[in-house]
C-alpha positions as a printed NumPy array, in Angstrom:
array([[ 19.979,   8.506, -23.426],
       [ 16.343,   9.434, -22.809],
       [ 15.294,   5.785, -22.929],
       [ 17.788,   5.025, -20.183],
       [ 16.334,   7.813, -18.054],
       [ 12.786,   6.702, -18.783],
       [ 13.652,   3.116, -17.82 ],
       [ 15.261,   4.35 , -14.608],
       [ 12.14 ,   6.34 , -13.673],
       [  9.875,   3.382, -14.454],
       [ 11.994,   1.104, -12.264],
       [ 11.761,   3.635,  -9.432],
       [  7.961,   3.763,  -9.798],
       [  7.784,  -0.032,  -9.832],
       [  9.937,  -0.303,  -6.717],
       [  7.89 ,   2.33 ,  -4.866],
       [  4.597,   0.689,  -5.779],
       [  5.857,  -2.752,  -4.701],
       [  6.847,  -1.232,  -1.375],
       [  3.428,   0.385,  -1.038],
       [  1.712,  -2.956,  -1.692],
       [  3.844,  -4.694,   0.941],
       [  3.125,  -1.934,   3.451],
       [ -0.622,  -2.033,   2.782],
       [ -0.841,  -5.799,   3.146],
       [  1.203,  -5.769,   6.352],
       [ -1.172,  -3.18 ,   7.758],
       [ -4.19 ,  -5.283,   6.76 ],
       [ -2.664,  -8.292,   8.548],
       [ -2.004,  -6.157,  11.631],
       [ -5.585,  -4.855,  11.77 ],
       [ -7.085,  -8.315,  11.283],
       [ -5.028,  -9.627,  14.217],
       [ -6.456,  -7.024,  16.605],
       [ -9.119,  -8.151,  19.078],
       [-11.041,  -4.954,  19.692],
       [-11.403,  -2.997,  16.531],
       [-14.008,  -0.589,  15.248],
       [-16.27 ,  -2.62 ,  12.912],
       [-16.839,   0.497,  10.796],
       [-13.364,   0.173,   9.3  ],
       [-13.901,  -3.372,   7.954],
       [-15.042,  -1.999,   4.591],
       [-11.879,   0.118,   4.312],
       [ -9.647,  -2.806,   5.287],
       [-11.294,  -5.003,   2.644],
       [-10.781,  -2.291,   0.009],
       [ -7.126,  -1.842,   0.997],
       [ -6.602,  -5.582,   0.766],
       [ -8.429,  -6.011,  -2.558],
       [ -6.729,  -3.078,  -4.3  ],
       [ -3.293,  -4.133,  -3.053],
       [ -3.75 ,  -7.749,  -4.162],
       [ -5.053,  -6.637,  -7.564],
       [ -2.039,  -4.38 ,  -8.127],
       [  0.314,  -7.08 ,  -6.861],
       [ -1.22 ,  -9.504,  -9.353],
       [ -0.878,  -7.042, -12.231],
       [  2.777,  -6.487, -11.426],
       [  3.409, -10.227, -11.069],
       [  1.933, -10.709, -14.552],
       [  4.477,  -8.221, -15.889],
       [  2.019,  -5.366, -16.389],
       [  3.052,  -1.806, -15.688],
       [  0.683,   0.008, -13.38 ],
       [ -1.13 ,   2.889, -15.009],
       [ -1.235,   6.309, -13.404],
       [ -4.802,   5.494, -12.26 ],
       [ -3.558,   2.246, -10.695],
       [ -0.778,   4.086,  -8.873],
       [ -3.209,   6.74 ,  -7.705],
       [ -5.624,   4.125,  -6.39 ],
       [ -2.81 ,   2.309,  -4.604],
       [ -1.599,   5.518,  -2.969],
       [ -5.166,   6.378,  -1.957],
       [ -5.589,   3.119,  -0.068],
       [ -2.173,   3.666,   1.526],
       [ -3.468,   7.009,   2.804],
       [ -6.479,   5.15 ,   4.204],
       [ -4.064,   2.86 ,   6.057],
       [ -2.366,   5.882,   7.546],
       [ -5.677,   7.503,   8.534],
       [ -6.861,   4.325,  10.235],
       [ -3.473,   3.975,  11.93 ],
       [ -3.75 ,   7.513,  13.288],
       [ -7.449,   7.471,  14.203],
       [ -7.832,   3.934,  15.552],
       [ -4.371,   3.222,  16.935],
       [ -3.044,   6.711,  17.703],
       [  0.031,   6.239,  15.538],
       [  1.967,   8.816,  13.561],
       [  3.23 ,   8.636,   9.975],
       [  6.768,   8.1  ,  11.215],
       [  5.664,   5.196,  13.406],
       [  3.585,   3.81 ,  10.539],
       [  6.634,   3.618,   8.275],
       [  8.684,   1.979,  11.029],
       [  5.962,  -0.508,  11.984],
       [  5.011,  -1.485,   8.438],
       [  8.223,  -1.676,   6.444],
       [  8.085,  -1.539,   2.676],
       [ 10.749,  -4.2  ,   2.233],
       [ 11.22 ,  -7.701,   3.578]])
């Protein structure tokens, strides 16, 4: 019974992290399409992109993300949200609507 519960939790984590990756990469695409953007955020956008692609690759190879991987992925997602708020004046609610976690 506990294995079933553990598997269920792991699937939930995997689903949430896949959604986070999709959201991050959609945000990166959005920012790169903008004409007038603060050049100081380029480094953050590159980090968001690189971390998200790395985690996406790990998951595609069948690896489970470690707690450090998940933490790093959530950190760059928070950077997306900060940039969204500071550079584009958006709220968290609008962020989630604009950058969906599913196709």
